C-alpha positions in Angstrom: 5.3 12.0 12.5 8.1 10.0 11.0 8.4 7.7 8.0 10.9 4.8 7.6 12.0 3.8 4.1 14.6 1.7 2.5 17.1 2.6 -0.2 17.9 -0.4 -2.5 21.6 0.3 -2.3 24.3 1.9 -0.2 25.1 5.0 -2.3 23.8 7.4 0.4 24.7 7.2 4.0 23.1 10.3 5.4 19.8 12.2 4.7 18.5 15.6 5.5 15.0 16.9 5.2 15.8 20.1 3.3 18.3 21.3 0.7 21.9 20.2 0.2 23.0 23.7 1.0 21.2 23.7 4.4 22.4 20.2 5.2 26.1 21.1 5.1 25.7 23.5 8.1 23.0 21.6 10.1 24.7 18.4 11.2 22.4 18.0 14.2 19.5 17.2 11.9 21.3 14.7 9.7 19.6 11.3 9.6 21.9 8.2 9.5 20.9 4.8 8.3 20.3 1.4 9.9 20.7 -1.8 8.0 17.9 -4.2 7.4 18.2 -8.0 7.2 19.1 -7.7 3.5 21.9 -5.2 4.3 20.1 -2.2 2.7 20.1 1.2 4.2 16.9 2.3 6.0 16.2 5.8 7.1 13.6 7.2 9.6 12.9 10.8 8.8 10.6 13.4 10.2 7.6 14.2 8.0 5.6 17.4 8.4 3.2 17.0 5.5 1.7 14.2 3.4 1.1 14.2 -0.4 3.5 17.1 -1.0 6.9 17.2 -2.7 9.4 17.7 0.1 13.1 18.7 -0.4 15.5 15.9 0.6 19.3 16.1 0.6 21.3 12.9 0.4 25.0 12.5 1.2 26.8 10.4 -1.5 29.3 7.8 -0.2 31.5 8.0 -3.3 31.6 11.7 -4.1 31.4 12.7 -0.4 28.9 15.5 -1.2 25.3 16.5 -0.6 22.8 16.1 -3.5 19.4 17.6 -3.8 16.4 15.3 -4.3 12.7 15.4 -3.3 10.3 12.8 -1.8 6.6 12.5 -1.3 5.0 10.6 1.6 1.5 9.4 1.3 -0.8 7.5 3.7 -1.7 4.5 1.6 -4.2 2.1 3.1 -3.2 -1.3 4.4 -4.0 -4.6 2.6 -7.3 -6.1 3.7 -7.8 -9.7 4.7 -10.6 -11.5 2.9 -12.0 -13.6 5.7 -14.5 -15.7 3.9 -16.3 -16.3 0.5 -19.4 -18.4 0.7 -22.2 -19.3 -1.7 -25.3 -17.4 -0.6 -28.2 -18.7 -2.5 -28.7 -19.2 -6.3 -26.2 -17.2 -8.3 -24.9 -15.2 -5.3 -21.8 -15.1 -3.0 -21.3 -13.4 0.3 -17.8 -12.0 1.2 -16.6 -10.9 4.6 -13.4 -9.1 5.3 -11.4 -7.3 8.0 -12.1 -3.6 8.0 -9.4 -1.0 7.8 -9.4 2.3 9.8 -8.3 4.6 7.0 -10.4 3.1 4.3 -13.0 5.0 2.4 -14.2 1.8 0.8 -13.3 -1.5 -0.8 -12.9 -2.9 -4.3 -14.0 -6.5 -4.8 -12.7 -8.2 -7.9 -13.9 -11.6 -9.2 -13.3 -13.9 -12.1 -13.6 -17.5 -13.3 -9.8 -17.9 -13.2 -7.4 -17.7 -10.3 -5.2 -15.4 -12.5 -8.1 -12.9 -12.5 -8.3 -12.7 -16.2 -11.3 -10.8 -17.5 -12.1 -9.9 -13.8 -15.0 -7.7 -12.9 -14.7 -5.1 -10.1 -17.4 -4.0 -7.6 -16.8 -1.0 -5.4 -18.2 -0.9 -1.9 -18.1 2.5 -0.3 -17.8 3.0 3.4 -15.0 2.3 5.8 -17.2 0.4 8.3 -18.4 -2.2 5.6 -17.2 -5.7 6.4 -19.3 -7.7 4.0 -21.0 -7.6 0.7 -23.0 -9.9 -1.6 -22.1 -10.4 -5.3 -25.1 -11.5 -7.3 -26.0 -12.5 -10.9 -23.2 -15.1 -11.0 -23.5 -18.3 -13.1 -24.8 -21.2 -11.0 -22.5 -24.2 -10.8 -19.4 -22.2 -11.8 -16.4 -21.7 -9.6 -15.4 -18.0 -9.0 -12.3 -16.5 -7.5 -12.4 -13.3 -5.4 -10.0 -10.8 -3.9 -10.4 -7.4 -2.2 -8.4 -4.2 -1.7 -8.8 -1.0 0.3 -9.0 2.4 -1.2 -8.9 6.0 0.1 -8.6 9.3 -1.8 -6.2 8.5 -4.7 -4.6 5.4 -3.2 -5.2 1.7 -3.4 -3.8 -1.1 -1.2 -2.5 -4.3 -2.7 -5.0 -7.1 -3.4 -5.7 -9.7 -0.8 -5.0 -13.3 -1.3 -7.5 -15.0 -3.7 -10.3 -17.2 -2.4 -12.6 -19.3 -4.4 -16.1 -20.7 -4.1 -18.5 -22.7 -6.3 -21.8 -20.9 -6.8 -25.1 -22.7 -6.1 
């Protein structure tokens, strides 16, 4: 497997998955950069393991030398799309979302403000879940909802916020 990442600068122009000492004599495995639209250096490197500190050597453009670093690659879940938020009877709301393949579950957050101040969070376990009801809400009040995916120790970013007035 491979991973592509961006360095927010141009201080290193070559990478090597290993130590600086090994990089100096293993030119065939050097990884060179490509530039993204913002002119930052992007590297695609081979990854043998996830969630483990891996040695990484980087070649400095100013000092013209290899430097030892380390990097960890993790499989974080993708952001989930909140499809709909609808009033579902007195004091209840039904949410539906797009499921994610690597999800262990979802966290639903809701509040009476779009800024999500004093938000409450409900956890819905199970990657095949695509809907949930939130009950015991104040009738006649407007609520704001968002959702995110989780797995193991990782959380995705929050979805966009959607609102609904509770019946």
